BAPABA-694580 format. One record per residue (C-alpha): residue in one letter; chain; x, y, z. Coordinates in nm, 4 decimals. Layout:
BEGIN
residuo->A; cadena->A; east->X; north->Y; up->Z
...
***
This chain:
BEGIN
residuo->M; cadena->A; east->-2.1674; north->-4.2808; up->-1.7697
residuo->V; cadena->A; east->-2.4045; north->-4.2508; up->-1.5148
residuo->V; cadena->A; east->-2.1803; north->-4.3967; up->-1.2441
residuo->K; cadena->A; east->-1.9168; north->-4.1205; up->-1.3205
residuo->I; cadena->A; east->-2.1803; north->-3.8629; up->-1.2966
residuo->K; cadena->A; east->-2.2932; north->-4.0043; up->-0.9608
residuo->F; cadena->A; east->-1.9245; north->-3.9853; up->-0.8492
residuo->V; cadena->A; east->-1.8730; north->-3.6206; up->-0.9399
residuo->L; cadena->A; east->-2.1866; north->-3.5282; up->-0.7472
residuo->L; cadena->A; east->-2.0776; north->-3.7334; up->-0.4394
residuo->L; cadena->A; east->-1.7498; north->-3.5546; up->-0.4491
residuo->I; cadena->A; east->-1.9254; north->-3.1959; up->-0.4947
residuo->L; cadena->A; east->-2.1503; north->-3.2769; up->-0.2371
residuo->L; cadena->A; east->-1.8619; north->-3.3865; up->0.0331
residuo->N; cadena->A; east->-1.6580; north->-3.0573; up->-0.0271
residuo->C; cadena->A; east->-1.9718; north->-2.8570; up->0.0133
residuo->S; cadena->A; east->-2.0370; north->-3.0179; up->0.3409
residuo->S; cadena->A; east->-1.6466; north->-3.0049; up->0.4778
residuo->G; cadena->A; east->-1.6654; north->-2.6474; up->0.3786
residuo->L; cadena->A; east->-1.9663; north->-2.6000; up->0.5808
residuo->V; cadena->A; east->-1.8218; north->-2.7679; up->0.8782
residuo->H; cadena->A; east->-1.4981; north->-2.5768; up->0.8459
residuo->S; cadena->A; east->-1.7033; north->-2.2485; up->0.8322
residuo->Q; cadena->A; east->-1.8678; north->-2.3433; up->1.1357
residuo->N; cadena->A; east->-1.5832; north->-2.4680; up->1.3403
residuo->Q; cadena->A; east->-1.3594; north->-2.1879; up->1.2260
residuo->P; cadena->A; east->-1.1809; north->-2.0457; up->1.5276
residuo->V; cadena->A; east->-1.2682; north->-1.6794; up->1.6402
residuo->K; cadena->A; east->-1.0266; north->-1.4114; up->1.5097
residuo->K; cadena->A; east->-0.7394; north->-1.3512; up->1.7470
residuo->P; cadena->A; east->-0.7203; north->-0.9998; up->1.8964
residuo->K; cadena->A; east->-0.4240; north->-0.8102; up->1.7411
residuo->P; cadena->A; east->-0.1560; north->-0.7415; up->2.0140
residuo->Y; cadena->A; east->-0.0448; north->-0.4019; up->2.1385
residuo->D; cadena->A; east->0.3032; north->-0.3171; up->2.2882
residuo->S; cadena->A; east->0.2633; north->-0.1375; up->2.6440
residuo->W; cadena->A; east->0.4610; north->0.0658; up->2.8513
residuo->V; cadena->A; east->0.3327; north->0.0966; up->3.1915
residuo->K; cadena->A; east->0.5169; north->0.3855; up->3.3990
residuo->T; cadena->A; east->0.5058; north->0.3445; up->3.7947
residuo->P; cadena->A; east->0.6721; north->0.5879; up->3.9844
residuo->D; cadena->A; east->1.0067; north->0.3960; up->4.0170
residuo->H; cadena->A; east->1.0201; north->0.1848; up->3.6822
residuo->L; cadena->A; east->0.8792; north->0.1593; up->3.3196
residuo->Y; cadena->A; east->0.7833; north->-0.1967; up->3.2385
residuo->R; cadena->A; east->0.7069; north->-0.3226; up->2.8796
residuo->G; cadena->A; east->0.4890; north->-0.6069; up->2.7631
residuo->I; cadena->A; east->0.1980; north->-0.6883; up->2.5913
residuo->L; cadena->A; east->-0.1708; north->-0.5322; up->2.7424
residuo->Y; cadena->A; east->-0.3145; north->-0.8987; up->2.8372
residuo->Q; cadena->A; east->-0.6328; north->-0.8157; up->3.0417
residuo->V; cadena->A; east->-0.8280; north->-0.5063; up->3.2217
residuo->Q; cadena->A; east->-0.9713; north->-0.6117; up->3.5593
residuo->D; cadena->A; east->-1.1915; north->-0.3858; up->3.7805
residuo->S; cadena->A; east->-0.9104; north->-0.1932; up->3.9528
residuo->S; cadena->A; east->-0.6028; north->-0.3461; up->3.7767
residuo->I; cadena->A; east->-0.4566; north->-0.4572; up->3.4451
residuo->R; cadena->A; east->-0.2261; north->-0.7388; up->3.3622
residuo->I; cadena->A; east->0.0566; north->-0.7234; up->3.1285
residuo->S; cadena->A; east->0.2149; north->-1.0203; up->2.9490
residuo->D; cadena->A; east->0.6147; north->-1.0004; up->2.9667
residuo->P; cadena->A; east->0.7421; north->-1.2012; up->2.6834
residuo->N; cadena->A; east->1.0947; north->-1.1881; up->2.8137
residuo->I; cadena->A; east->0.9727; north->-1.4361; up->3.1351
residuo->N; cadena->A; east->0.6782; north->-1.5841; up->2.9776
residuo->K; cadena->A; east->0.4563; north->-1.4582; up->3.3016
residuo->L; cadena->A; east->0.1535; north->-1.2104; up->3.3612
residuo->I; cadena->A; east->0.2630; north->-0.9034; up->3.5747
residuo->L; cadena->A; east->-0.0395; north->-0.7268; up->3.7914
residuo->F; cadena->A; east->-0.0548; north->-0.3437; up->3.8209
residuo->N; cadena->A; east->-0.3082; north->-0.1944; up->4.0508
residuo->F; cadena->A; east->-0.4281; north->0.1451; up->3.9508
residuo->Q; cadena->A; east->-0.2531; north->0.2898; up->4.2683
residuo->D; cadena->A; east->0.0716; north->0.1975; up->4.1166
residuo->I; cadena->A; east->0.0068; north->0.3423; up->3.7711
residuo->N; cadena->A; east->0.1371; north->0.6702; up->3.6444
residuo->Q; cadena->A; east->0.0362; north->0.6247; up->3.2739
residuo->V; cadena->A; east->-0.0025; north->0.3543; up->2.9861
residuo->Q; cadena->A; east->0.1292; north->0.3786; up->2.6587
residuo->L; cadena->A; east->-0.0059; north->0.1795; up->2.3489
residuo->R; cadena->A; east->0.1232; north->0.1032; up->2.0311
residuo->R; cadena->A; east->0.0291; north->-0.1481; up->1.7680
residuo->K; cadena->A; east->0.2650; north->-0.4023; up->1.7556
residuo->N; cadena->A; east->0.4914; north->-0.4000; up->1.3949
residuo->S; cadena->A; east->0.3167; north->-0.0347; up->1.3358
residuo->V; cadena->A; east->0.6758; north->0.1437; up->1.2993
residuo->L; cadena->A; east->0.7854; north->-0.1294; up->1.0277
residuo->T; cadena->A; east->0.4403; north->-0.1308; up->0.8456
residuo->G; cadena->A; east->0.4013; north->0.2717; up->0.8541
residuo->A; cadena->A; east->0.7547; north->0.3005; up->0.6964
residuo->I; cadena->A; east->0.6578; north->0.0577; up->0.4300
residuo->V; cadena->A; east->0.3427; north->0.2351; up->0.3728
residuo->G; cadena->A; east->0.4945; north->0.5611; up->0.3664
residuo->G; cadena->A; east->0.7794; north->0.4673; up->0.1246
residuo->T; cadena->A; east->0.5157; north->0.3309; up->-0.1027
residuo->I; cadena->A; east->0.3212; north->0.6756; up->-0.0763
residuo->G; cadena->A; east->0.6423; north->0.8606; up->-0.1484
residuo->I; cadena->A; east->0.7228; north->0.7110; up->-0.4527
residuo->L; cadena->A; east->0.3795; north->0.7427; up->-0.5882
residuo->P; cadena->A; east->0.4391; north->1.0901; up->-0.7515
residuo->S; cadena->A; east->0.7110; north->0.9846; up->-0.9581
residuo->I; cadena->A; east->0.5347; north->0.6702; up->-1.0741
residuo->A; cadena->A; east->0.2328; north->0.9478; up->-1.1830
residuo->L; cadena->A; east->0.4852; north->1.1450; up->-1.3403
residuo->L; cadena->A; east->0.6166; north->0.8373; up->-1.5516
residuo->S; cadena->A; east->0.2684; north->0.7470; up->-1.6443
residuo->I; cadena->A; east->0.1541; north->1.1124; up->-1.7452
residuo->F; cadena->A; east->0.4582; north->1.2024; up->-1.9129
residuo->R; cadena->A; east->0.6087; north->0.8873; up->-2.0179
residuo->E; cadena->A; east->0.6480; north->1.0004; up->-2.3889
residuo->N; cadena->A; east->0.8166; north->1.3003; up->-2.3040
residuo->I; cadena->A; east->1.0380; north->1.1692; up->-2.0185
residuo->V; cadena->A; east->1.3891; north->1.1033; up->-2.1969
residuo->G; cadena->A; east->1.7332; north->1.1963; up->-2.1515
residuo->L; cadena->A; east->1.7990; north->1.4345; up->-1.8456
residuo->Y; cadena->A; east->1.4434; north->1.4162; up->-1.7250
residuo->L; cadena->A; east->1.4585; north->1.0511; up->-1.6573
residuo->P; cadena->A; east->1.7263; north->1.0885; up->-1.3844
residuo->V; cadena->A; east->1.5333; north->1.3554; up->-1.2398
residuo->V; cadena->A; east->1.1934; north->1.1439; up->-1.2163
residuo->A; cadena->A; east->1.4255; north->0.8761; up->-1.0695
residuo->V; cadena->A; east->1.5727; north->1.1409; up->-0.7986
residuo->V; cadena->A; east->1.2358; north->1.2488; up->-0.7204
residuo->G; cadena->A; east->1.1010; north->0.8935; up->-0.6405
residuo->L; cadena->A; east->1.3727; north->0.8064; up->-0.4459
residuo->S; cadena->A; east->1.3922; north->1.1155; up->-0.2297
residuo->G; cadena->A; east->1.0310; north->1.0862; up->-0.2020
residuo->A; cadena->A; east->1.0218; north->0.7014; up->-0.0803
residuo->A; cadena->A; east->1.3072; north->0.8031; up->0.1861
residuo->I; cadena->A; east->1.1222; north->1.0944; up->0.3141
residuo->G; cadena->A; east->0.8082; north->0.8874; up->0.3054
residuo->T; cadena->A; east->0.9636; north->0.6001; up->0.4728
residuo->G; cadena->A; east->1.0781; north->0.8329; up->0.7598
residuo->I; cadena->A; east->0.7464; north->1.0032; up->0.8096
residuo->G; cadena->A; east->0.5753; north->0.6298; up->0.7894
residuo->A; cadena->A; east->0.8074; north->0.5251; up->1.0415
residuo->G; cadena->A; east->0.7700; north->0.8474; up->1.2631
residuo->I; cadena->A; east->0.3970; north->0.8050; up->1.2227
residuo->G; cadena->A; east->0.3958; north->0.4270; up->1.3328
residuo->S; cadena->A; east->0.5860; north->0.5090; up->1.6328
residuo->I; cadena->A; east->0.3166; north->0.7335; up->1.7886
residuo->R; cadena->A; east->0.1903; north->0.5892; up->2.1249
residuo->I; cadena->A; east->-0.1451; north->0.6127; up->2.2574
residuo->T; cadena->A; east->-0.1101; north->0.7748; up->2.6432
residuo->I; cadena->A; east->-0.3583; north->0.6919; up->2.8777
residuo->P; cadena->A; east->-0.3080; north->0.9051; up->3.1943
residuo->I; cadena->A; east->-0.3985; north->0.7206; up->3.5148
residuo->E; cadena->A; east->-0.2060; north->0.9268; up->3.7771
residuo->R; cadena->A; east->-0.2715; north->0.6540; up->4.0327
residuo->K; cadena->A; east->-0.6221; north->0.7712; up->4.0775
residuo->R; cadena->A; east->-0.9427; north->0.5280; up->4.0749
residuo->E; cadena->A; east->-1.1412; north->0.7997; up->3.8770
residuo->N; cadena->A; east->-0.9051; north->0.8282; up->3.5975
residuo->F; cadena->A; east->-0.8390; north->0.4152; up->3.5713
residuo->D; cadena->A; east->-1.2512; north->0.3995; up->3.5792
residuo->R; cadena->A; east->-1.2760; north->0.6571; up->3.3107
residuo->Y; cadena->A; east->-1.0098; north->0.4979; up->3.0629
residuo->R; cadena->A; east->-1.0921; north->0.1385; up->3.1760
residuo->S; cadena->A; east->-1.2986; north->0.0828; up->2.8636
residuo->K; cadena->A; east->-1.0508; north->0.2193; up->2.6438
residuo->L; cadena->A; east->-0.7602; north->-0.0109; up->2.7903
residuo->D; cadena->A; east->-1.0003; north->-0.3195; up->2.7727
residuo->Y; cadena->A; east->-1.0650; north->-0.2531; up->2.3807
residuo->F; cadena->A; east->-0.6603; north->-0.2616; up->2.3441
residuo->A; cadena->A; east->-0.6375; north->-0.5783; up->2.5648
residuo->T; cadena->A; east->-0.5568; north->-0.9281; up->2.3758
residuo->Q; cadena->A; east->-0.8305; north->-1.0776; up->2.6319
residuo->P; cadena->A; east->-1.1180; north->-0.8946; up->2.6772
residuo->S; cadena->A; east->-1.2500; north->-0.8478; up->3.0323
residuo->S; cadena->A; east->-1.5272; north->-1.0670; up->3.1689
residuo->F; cadena->A; east->-1.4947; north->-0.9041; up->3.5538
residuo->T; cadena->A; east->-1.7137; north->-1.0282; up->3.8187
residuo->P; cadena->A; east->-1.6452; north->-0.8955; up->4.1326
residuo->P; cadena->A; east->-1.5716; north->-1.1418; up->4.4070
residuo->S; cadena->A; east->-1.7385; north->-1.0305; up->4.7510
residuo->E; cadena->A; east->-1.4168; north->-0.9297; up->4.9184
residuo->E; cadena->A; east->-1.3845; north->-0.6471; up->4.6351
residuo->L; cadena->A; east->-1.7603; north->-0.5319; up->4.6709
residuo->M; cadena->A; east->-1.8168; north->-0.1745; up->4.8361
residuo->R; cadena->A; east->-2.0000; north->-0.1433; up->5.1255
residuo->V; cadena->A; east->-2.2440; north->0.1878; up->5.1605
residuo->P; cadena->A; east->-2.3851; north->0.2459; up->5.4705
residuo->E; cadena->A; east->-2.7598; north->0.3529; up->5.4677
residuo->K; cadena->A; east->-2.9183; north->0.6377; up->5.6980
residuo->Q; cadena->A; east->-3.0558; north->0.3840; up->5.9103
residuo->G; cadena->A; east->-2.6956; north->0.2298; up->5.9691
residuo->Q; cadena->A; east->-2.7431; north->-0.0802; up->5.7653
residuo->T; cadena->A; east->-2.5176; north->-0.2017; up->5.5150
residuo->T; cadena->A; east->-2.5909; north->-0.2586; up->5.1375
residuo->I; cadena->A; east->-2.3625; north->-0.4050; up->4.8743
residuo->Q; cadena->A; east->-2.3132; north->-0.1900; up->4.5547
residuo->K; cadena->A; east->-2.1633; north->-0.3751; up->4.2582
residuo->A; cadena->A; east->-1.8696; north->-0.2390; up->4.0628
residuo->K; cadena->A; east->-1.9699; north->-0.1003; up->3.7219
residuo->P; cadena->A; east->-1.9488; north->-0.3342; up->3.4300
residuo->I; cadena->A; east->-1.6772; north->-0.2850; up->3.1968
residuo->Q; cadena->A; east->-1.7677; north->-0.1562; up->2.8584
residuo->T; cadena->A; east->-1.5960; north->-0.3180; up->2.5589
residuo->N; cadena->A; east->-1.7326; north->-0.0645; up->2.2998
residuo->Q; cadena->A; east->-1.4627; north->0.1265; up->2.0805
residuo->P; cadena->A; east->-1.4254; north->0.5151; up->2.2490
residuo->E; cadena->A; east->-1.5858; north->0.7636; up->2.0514
residuo->Y; cadena->A; east->-1.3684; north->0.9631; up->1.8564
residuo->E; cadena->A; east->-1.0904; north->0.6935; up->1.8441
residuo->H; cadena->A; east->-0.8310; north->0.7947; up->1.6213
residuo->E; cadena->A; east->-1.0028; north->1.0858; up->1.4534
residuo->S; cadena->A; east->-0.7028; north->1.2946; up->1.3475
residuo->Y; cadena->A; east->-0.5407; north->1.1909; up->1.0426
residuo->I; cadena->A; east->-0.2543; north->1.3149; up->0.7878
residuo->G; cadena->A; east->-0.3200; north->1.1626; up->0.4118
residuo->I; cadena->A; east->-0.2836; north->1.2514; up->0.0271
residuo->L; cadena->A; east->-0.5646; north->1.3191; up->-0.2343
residuo->L; cadena->A; east->-0.5896; north->1.3047; up->-0.5806
residuo->G; cadena->A; east->-0.8533; north->1.3805; up->-0.8317
residuo->P; cadena->A; east->-1.0025; north->1.6024; up->-1.1273
residuo->S; cadena->A; east->-1.0302; north->1.9554; up->-1.1110
residuo->F; cadena->A; east->-1.2908; north->2.1561; up->-1.3399
residuo->L; cadena->A; east->-1.2493; north->2.5436; up->-1.3855
residuo->T; cadena->A; east->-1.4827; north->2.8002; up->-1.3777
residuo->G; cadena->A; east->-1.3239; north->3.1125; up->-1.3364
residuo->D; cadena->A; east->-1.1876; north->3.3494; up->-1.6055
residuo->L; cadena->A; east->-0.9247; north->3.0837; up->-1.7572
residuo->A; cadena->A; east->-1.2208; north->2.8430; up->-1.7943
residuo->G; cadena->A; east->-1.3346; north->3.0912; up->-2.1048
residuo->K; cadena->A; east->-1.1203; north->3.2394; up->-2.3798
residuo->F; cadena->A; east->-0.8036; north->3.3951; up->-2.2596
residuo->L; cadena->A; east->-0.5804; north->3.5805; up->-2.5042
residuo->I; cadena->A; east->-0.2129; north->3.6874; up->-2.4604
residuo->N; cadena->A; east->-0.0604; north->3.8510; up->-2.7551
residuo->G; cadena->A; east->-0.3409; north->3.7110; up->-2.9665
residuo->R; cadena->A; east->-0.2952; north->3.3240; up->-2.8293
residuo->N; cadena->A; east->-0.5623; north->3.1692; up->-2.6699
residuo->Y; cadena->A; east->-0.4155; north->3.0322; up->-2.3337
residuo->Q; cadena->A; east->-0.7788; north->2.9192; up->-2.1997
residuo->A; cadena->A; east->-0.7290; north->2.6179; up->-1.9549
residuo->V; cadena->A; east->-0.8888; north->2.2867; up->-1.9837
residuo->T; cadena->A; east->-0.9811; north->2.0249; up->-1.7274
residuo->G; cadena->A; east->-0.7126; north->1.9273; up->-1.5414
residuo->Y; cadena->A; east->-0.6268; north->1.7764; up->-1.1964
residuo->S; cadena->A; east->-0.5817; north->1.8820; up->-0.8159
residuo->N; cadena->A; east->-0.3611; north->1.6996; up->-0.5615
residuo->H; cadena->A; east->-0.3088; north->1.7723; up->-0.1867
residuo->W; cadena->A; east->0.0353; north->1.6629; up->-0.1284
residuo->I; cadena->A; east->-0.0624; north->1.6589; up->0.2581
residuo->N; cadena->A; east->-0.4197; north->1.6795; up->0.3942
residuo->I; cadena->A; east->-0.4484; north->1.6785; up->0.7757
residuo->G; cadena->A; east->-0.7281; north->1.6886; up->1.0047
residuo->Y; cadena->A; east->-0.6476; north->1.7384; up->1.3778
residuo->R; cadena->A; east->-0.9358; north->1.7068; up->1.6419
residuo->L; cadena->A; east->-0.9127; north->1.9331; up->1.9423
residuo->K; cadena->A; east->-1.1858; north->1.8628; up->2.1284
residuo->G; cadena->A; east->-1.5533; north->1.6960; up->2.0798
residuo->N; cadena->A; east->-1.6323; north->1.7471; up->1.7006
residuo->M; cadena->A; east->-1.4104; north->2.0505; up->1.6768
residuo->G; cadena->A; east->-1.0406; north->2.0618; up->1.4892
residuo->I; cadena->A; east->-0.8093; north->2.2315; up->1.2808
residuo->S; cadena->A; east->-0.7821; north->2.1430; up->0.8935
residuo->F; cadena->A; east->-0.4374; north->2.2089; up->0.6932
residuo->A; cadena->A; east->-0.3758; north->2.1132; up->0.3236
residuo->G; cadena->A; east->-0.0876; north->2.1861; up->0.0753
residuo->F; cadena->A; east->-0.2158; north->2.1603; up->-0.2708
residuo->G; cadena->A; east->-0.1031; north->2.1811; up->-0.6656
residuo->N; cadena->A; east->-0.3420; north->2.2258; up->-0.9902
residuo->Q; cadena->A; east->-0.2530; north->2.1720; up->-1.3277
residuo->Y; cadena->A; east->-0.4324; north->2.2299; up->-1.6407
residuo->N; cadena->A; east->-0.3065; north->2.2229; up->-1.9921
residuo->A; cadena->A; east->-0.3681; north->2.5511; up->-2.2116
residuo->Q; cadena->A; east->-0.5578; north->2.5564; up->-2.5314
residuo->S; cadena->A; east->-0.2753; north->2.6948; up->-2.7352
residuo->N; cadena->A; east->-0.0738; north->2.5422; up->-3.0258
residuo->D; cadena->A; east->0.2133; north->2.4526; up->-2.7923
residuo->P; cadena->A; east->0.1579; north->2.1208; up->-2.6131
residuo->N; cadena->A; east->0.4155; north->2.2047; up->-2.3582
residuo->E; cadena->A; east->0.2269; north->2.4983; up->-2.2191
residuo->W; cadena->A; east->0.0388; north->2.4648; up->-1.9154
residuo->W; cadena->A; east->-0.1401; north->2.6477; up->-1.6023
residuo->T; cadena->A; east->-0.0245; north->2.5879; up->-1.2440
residuo->I; cadena->A; east->-0.1215; north->2.7079; up->-0.9033
residuo->N; cadena->A; east->0.0165; north->2.5940; up->-0.5605
residuo->G; cadena->A; east->-0.0450; north->2.6904; up->-0.2251
residuo->F; cadena->A; east->-0.1332; north->2.6289; up->0.1322
residuo->L; cadena->A; east->-0.4896; north->2.5935; up->0.3265
residuo->A; cadena->A; east->-0.5604; north->2.6361; up->0.6723
residuo->G; cadena->A; east->-0.9007; north->2.6670; up->0.8809
residuo->P; cadena->A; east->-1.1658; north->2.4967; up->1.1203
residuo->M; cadena->A; east->-1.3039; north->2.1653; up->1.1136
residuo->W; cadena->A; east->-1.6033; north->1.9751; up->1.2467
residuo->T; cadena->A; east->-1.6381; north->1.6323; up->1.2529
residuo->Y; cadena->A; east->-1.9722; north->1.4446; up->1.2677
residuo->S; cadena->A; east->-1.9911; north->1.0544; up->1.2892
residuo->L; cadena->A; east->-2.2716; north->0.9230; up->1.0402
residuo->S; cadena->A; east->-2.1941; north->0.5585; up->1.1663
residuo->K; cadena->A; east->-1.9395; north->0.3523; up->1.3317
residuo->K; cadena->A; east->-1.7175; north->0.3656; up->1.0361
residuo->I; cadena->A; east->-1.8213; north->0.6701; up->0.8236
residuo->V; cadena->A; east->-1.7338; north->1.0376; up->0.9269
residuo->F; cadena->A; east->-1.8373; north->1.3442; up->0.7649
residuo->D; cadena->A; east->-1.6080; north->1.6586; up->0.8095
residuo->L; cadena->A; east->-1.6872; north->1.9964; up->0.7198
residuo->K; cadena->A; east->-1.3670; north->2.2402; up->0.6450
residuo->P; cadena->A; east->-1.3946; north->2.6053; up->0.5593
residuo->R; cadena->A; east->-1.0398; north->2.6990; up->0.4700
residuo->V; cadena->A; east->-0.8308; north->3.0210; up->0.3391
residuo->G; cadena->A; east->-0.4674; north->3.0500; up->0.2378
residuo->Y; cadena->A; east->-0.2218; north->3.1837; up->0.0046
residuo->A; cadena->A; east->-0.1132; north->3.0535; up->-0.3536
residuo->S; cadena->A; east->0.0842; north->3.1314; up->-0.6458
residuo->S; cadena->A; east->0.0141; north->3.0670; up->-1.0264
residuo->A; cadena->A; east->0.1762; north->3.0166; up->-1.3503
residuo->L; cadena->A; east->0.2038; north->3.0184; up->-1.7015
residuo->N; cadena->A; east->0.4599; north->2.7437; up->-1.7913
residuo->Q; cadena->A; east->0.6240; north->2.6623; up->-2.1261
residuo->S; cadena->A; east->0.8146; north->2.3707; up->-2.1108
residuo->D; cadena->A; east->1.1226; north->2.4506; up->-1.8509
residuo->N; cadena->A; east->1.0400; north->2.8637; up->-1.8617
residuo->I; cadena->A; east->0.7662; north->3.0545; up->-1.6713
residuo->Q; cadena->A; east->0.6200; north->3.2972; up->-1.9199
residuo->L; cadena->A; east->0.3519; north->3.4387; up->-1.6513
residuo->Q; cadena->A; east->0.3629; north->3.4589; up->-1.2626
residuo->G; cadena->A; east->0.1057; north->3.5503; up->-1.0118
residuo->N; cadena->A; east->0.0010; north->3.5166; up->-0.6401
residuo->G; cadena->A; east->-0.2765; north->3.5915; up->-0.3924
residuo->W; cadena->A; east->-0.5340; north->3.4833; up->-0.1399
residuo->V; cadena->A; east->-0.7144; north->3.1917; up->-0.1375
residuo->L; cadena->A; east->-1.0815; north->3.0890; up->-0.0212
residuo->N; cadena->A; east->-1.1608; north->2.7172; up->-0.0187
residuo->P; cadena->A; east->-1.5006; north->2.5670; up->0.1348
residuo->S; cadena->A; east->-1.4676; north->2.2157; up->0.1457
residuo->A; cadena->A; east->-1.6313; north->1.8800; up->0.3042
residuo->S; cadena->A; east->-1.5089; north->1.5150; up->0.3280
residuo->I; cadena->A; east->-1.6461; north->1.1872; up->0.3961
residuo->R; cadena->A; east->-1.3988; north->0.9210; up->0.5504
residuo->Y; cadena->A; east->-1.4466; north->0.5529; up->0.5731
residuo->N; cadena->A; east->-1.2089; north->0.3839; up->0.8577
residuo->F; cadena->A; east->-1.1446; north->0.0290; up->0.6993
residuo->A; cadena->A; east->-0.8810; north->-0.0235; up->0.9618
residuo->R; cadena->A; east->-0.8123; north->0.1112; up->1.3278
residuo->R; cadena->A; east->-0.5087; north->0.3347; up->1.1880
residuo->W; cadena->A; east->-0.6152; north->0.3682; up->0.7987
residuo->C; cadena->A; east->-0.9281; north->0.5344; up->0.6288
residuo->I; cadena->A; east->-0.9895; north->0.6331; up->0.2455
residuo->F; cadena->A; east->-1.1804; north->0.9626; up->0.2092
residuo->T; cadena->A; east->-1.3434; north->1.1579; up->-0.0818
residuo->E; cadena->A; east->-1.3361; north->1.5468; up->-0.0774
residuo->T; cadena->A; east->-1.5035; north->1.8037; up->-0.2748
residuo->G; cadena->A; east->-1.4567; north->2.1931; up->-0.2437
residuo->F; cadena->A; east->-1.4596; north->2.5281; up->-0.4415
residuo->I; cadena->A; east->-1.1322; north->2.7012; up->-0.4821
residuo->H; cadena->A; east->-1.1456; north->3.0675; up->-0.5474
residuo->S; cadena->A; east->-0.8456; north->3.2762; up->-0.5727
residuo->P; cadena->A; east->-0.7656; north->3.6394; up->-0.7198
residuo->Q; cadena->A; east->-0.4473; north->3.6292; up->-0.8668
residuo->K; cadena->A; east->-0.2540; north->3.8945; up->-0.9756
residuo->L; cadena->A; east->-0.0475; north->3.8288; up->-1.2899
residuo->D; cadena->A; east->0.2551; north->4.0031; up->-1.3917
residuo->Q; cadena->A; east->0.1804; north->4.2546; up->-1.6833
residuo->I; cadena->A; east->-0.2013; north->4.1473; up->-1.6793
residuo->G; cadena->A; east->-0.3286; north->4.2211; up->-1.3525
residuo->K; cadena->A; east->-0.6121; north->4.0494; up->-1.1591
residuo->V; cadena->A; east->-0.7350; north->3.7159; up->-1.3005
residuo->N; cadena->A; east->-0.9990; north->3.5032; up->-1.0949
residuo->F; cadena->A; east->-0.8817; north->3.1613; up->-1.0761
residuo->S; cadena->A; east->-1.1772; north->2.9335; up->-0.9594
residuo->S; cadena->A; east->-1.2302; north->2.5367; up->-0.9740
residuo->Y; cadena->A; east->-1.4408; north->2.2615; up->-0.8344
residuo->N; cadena->A; east->-1.2345; north->1.9920; up->-0.7098
residuo->L; cadena->A; east->-1.3178; north->1.6281; up->-0.6553
residuo->G; cadena->A; east->-1.0577; north->1.3854; up->-0.4983
residuo->F; cadena->A; east->-1.0002; north->1.0330; up->-0.3250
residuo->G; cadena->A; east->-0.7169; north->0.9789; up->-0.0848
residuo->L; cadena->A; east->-0.5775; north->0.7508; up->0.1523
residuo->A; cadena->A; east->-0.5248; north->0.8790; up->0.5201
residuo->Y; cadena->A; east->-0.3274; north->0.7593; up->0.8358
residuo->R; cadena->A; east->-0.5419; north->0.8034; up->1.1617
residuo->T; cadena->A; east->-0.3486; north->0.9284; up->1.4743
residuo->K; cadena->A; east->-0.4347; north->1.0391; up->1.8303
***
């Protein structure tokens, strides 16, 4: 018995030791390759950005299995795109596009029968097709770096190019490439070239497009007792979704924000098929602040226009419309170079003019969680 225990302990010790050795000898993670297009005055070359040097770049051409050297004087512009990003974007877009139909099935699974099931199927397939197209389109976007055959442009974007290269530069200028600067006394001194920085450029991919979903808490006229013909149509806590949420950086920390939203709330009446909806569009400025390398804070005061309705099954009992004020803020976490998760909170206020009733103040606090694709 003692021998067996010692044997088991020996096996555990050997296993832990082998795991430790394996972790110590684990190879460094290989950088992800980027498809590259180098435009010269007379040709367009395609390959993988291999390495950046002091005044040139090297492209790996998989067709001839060789490296091609481009001096900055021969480069008009360089375009970059993550390898297989079109396929990845199509898969992610199609998955996101089908989520609304899955949400409908989970929320209204007891009522989706007969004719409604084909409708949900059509919505799901259409959403998947549209999402696939949008995702593929977003995935096909290229990062354009204008060199224009100028040394100052190459120096400005050199660190950015080096970030995308599969082999980070370790440039040490040879003697023949050193610049000689004459001094006042006629002597000559040697000035070394500036070292290449490998840090990620600031505001890299800080524009985004995504979706958002979360609870919505009413505070306006509908949050209290709301009588229509003796029946109480007070709305209860519901949900809010941004079927599109876009932030586009213009310059520095300044940008613009756009959102399409839809809120839904069940009514406290005797009919379970009665509910309130409000749908609209929002737009406004956006200020972006980097809290850390991966965490970003966005301030987004927006205004817009929305329409509201009191629904009963397939019929609309009341309709209204009006302008919308939406101060909001969000925090994004960039977990990947092209993807981020984010949470957004905000307040919606909209004076809606309802048919046969008049002005009704619609107000709510919204909290959402979402996923976004990073662009630019």
